[in-house]
C-alpha positions in Angstrom: -62.7 102.2 -220.6 -61.7 104.2 -217.5 -64.2 106.4 -215.9 -64.1 110.2 -215.6 -65.6 112.7 -213.2 -66.7 115.8 -215.0 -68.1 119.0 -213.5 -71.0 120.3 -215.5 -73.5 123.2 -215.2 -76.3 121.2 -216.8 -77.9 117.9 -216.1 -80.5 116.1 -218.4 -84.0 115.9 -217.0 -83.9 112.1 -217.2 -81.5 112.2 -214.2 -84.1 113.7 -212.0 -84.5 110.7 -209.6 -80.7 110.5 -209.2 -80.5 114.2 -208.4 -83.4 114.1 -206.0 -81.5 111.3 -204.1 -78.3 113.5 -203.9 -80.1 116.7 -202.9 -83.1 115.6 -200.8 -82.4 112.0 -199.6 -78.7 112.1 -198.9 -77.8 109.5 -196.3 -75.4 112.0 -194.5 -77.7 115.0 -194.3 -78.8 114.1 -190.8 -75.3 115.3 -189.7 -76.2 118.9 -190.7 -79.9 118.9 -190.1 -80.0 122.1 -188.1 -77.8 123.9 -190.5 -79.8 122.8 -193.5 -83.0 123.9 -191.8 -81.5 127.3 -191.0 -80.3 127.7 -194.7 -83.8 126.8 -195.9 -85.3 129.3 -193.5 -83.0 132.1 -194.7 -82.8 131.4 -198.5 -85.8 129.2 -199.3 -86.6 125.6 -200.1 -84.8 124.1 -203.1 -86.8 122.4 -205.8 -86.0 120.8 -209.1 -87.4 122.3 -212.3 -87.4 120.7 -215.7 -86.3 123.6 -218.0 -86.8 122.3 -221.6 -85.2 118.9 -220.9 -82.6 120.1 -218.5 -82.7 120.1 -214.7 -82.4 123.3 -212.8 -82.4 123.8 -209.0 -84.6 126.7 -208.0 -84.7 128.2 -204.5 -87.7 130.3 -203.6 -87.0 134.0 -203.5 -83.6 133.7 -205.1 -83.7 133.8 -208.9 -79.9 133.9 -209.2 -79.2 130.5 -207.8 -76.8 128.4 -209.8 -75.8 124.8 -209.7 -72.9 122.6 -210.6 -73.0 118.8 -210.9 -70.2 116.2 -210.6 -71.0 113.5 -213.1 -69.4 110.0 -213.2 -69.0 109.0 -216.9 -68.0 105.5 -217.9 -68.7 103.3 -221.0 -71.3 105.8 -222.4 -73.2 106.0 -219.2 -73.4 108.9 -216.8 -74.7 109.5 -213.3 -74.6 112.5 -211.1 -72.4 111.9 -208.0 -72.3 115.4 -206.6 -74.3 118.7 -206.6 -73.5 122.1 -205.2 -76.0 125.0 -205.2 -74.8 128.6 -204.8 -75.6 132.2 -205.3 -74.0 135.7 -205.3 -74.9 136.8 -201.8 -74.0 140.5 -201.6 -71.4 142.6 -203.3 -68.3 140.4 -202.5 -69.6 137.0 -201.5 -70.7 133.7 -203.1 -72.6 131.5 -200.7 -72.8 127.8 -201.1 -76.4 126.9 -200.1 -76.7 123.2 -200.5 -74.3 120.3 -201.2 -74.9 116.6 -201.9 -72.4 113.8 -202.6 -73.2 110.2 -203.4 -72.4 107.7 -200.7 -69.8 105.9 -202.8 -68.0 109.2 -203.3 -68.1 110.2 -199.6 -65.6 109.4 -196.9 -65.0 105.7 -196.9 -66.8 105.1 -200.2 -65.4 103.2 -203.2 -64.6 106.4 -205.0 -63.7 108.6 -202.0 -60.3 109.3 -203.5 -62.0 111.4 -206.3 -62.7 114.1 -203.6 -65.9 115.1 -205.4 -66.8 117.8 -202.8 -63.4 119.3 -203.0 -63.6 119.3 -206.8 -67.0 121.1 -206.7 -65.6 123.7 -204.2 -62.6 124.3 -206.4 -65.0 125.1 -209.3 -66.9 127.5 -207.0 -63.6 129.2 -206.2 -62.8 129.5 -209.9 -66.2 131.1 -210.5 -65.5 133.5 -207.6 -62.1 134.5 -209.2 -63.8 135.1 -212.6 -66.7 137.2 -211.1 -66.0 140.9 -210.7 -66.2 142.0 -207.1 -66.2 138.6 -205.5 -63.5 138.1 -202.8 -65.1 135.5 -200.5 -66.8 132.2 -200.6 -69.0 131.1 -197.7 -70.7 127.8 -197.0 -74.1 128.2 -195.4 -73.7 125.0 -193.4 -70.5 126.5 -191.8 -70.0 129.5 -189.6 -66.7 130.5 -191.1 -65.9 132.0 -194.5 -63.5 130.4 -196.9 -61.3 133.1 -198.5 -60.6 133.1 -202.2 -58.5 135.2 -204.6 -59.9 138.6 -205.5 -61.6 138.4 -208.9 
């Protein structure tokens, strides 16, 4: 059977170790160390919470944080291969706070052609379009804003 990459808003708690690896022990995070530290200083430290058998990313001081997960599904098995944490940050803005992509889905990886980060960002743009008042998406690790369609 061929594999599929699905973007989901929930992840079972049994995948905690895999999610921790994506979010906290990502091999490429050293490239954005200063930006990550600045994001944590501004918005708070992310932590994983088991919410009745489902994982949730919580960021101190920001109860409205939401998360999307990219999940590789194949032959009845699943593993998270991407995560994106975001929040409504003002009247017209969604800010992406944290991103993690599995090494084999990153540049040069076996599944790089799946463009997991782009898929997750596309879902965030769709969320922005469906949310009243949102007209911009920003990535906390970047200085510039990414414009989206007005909701």
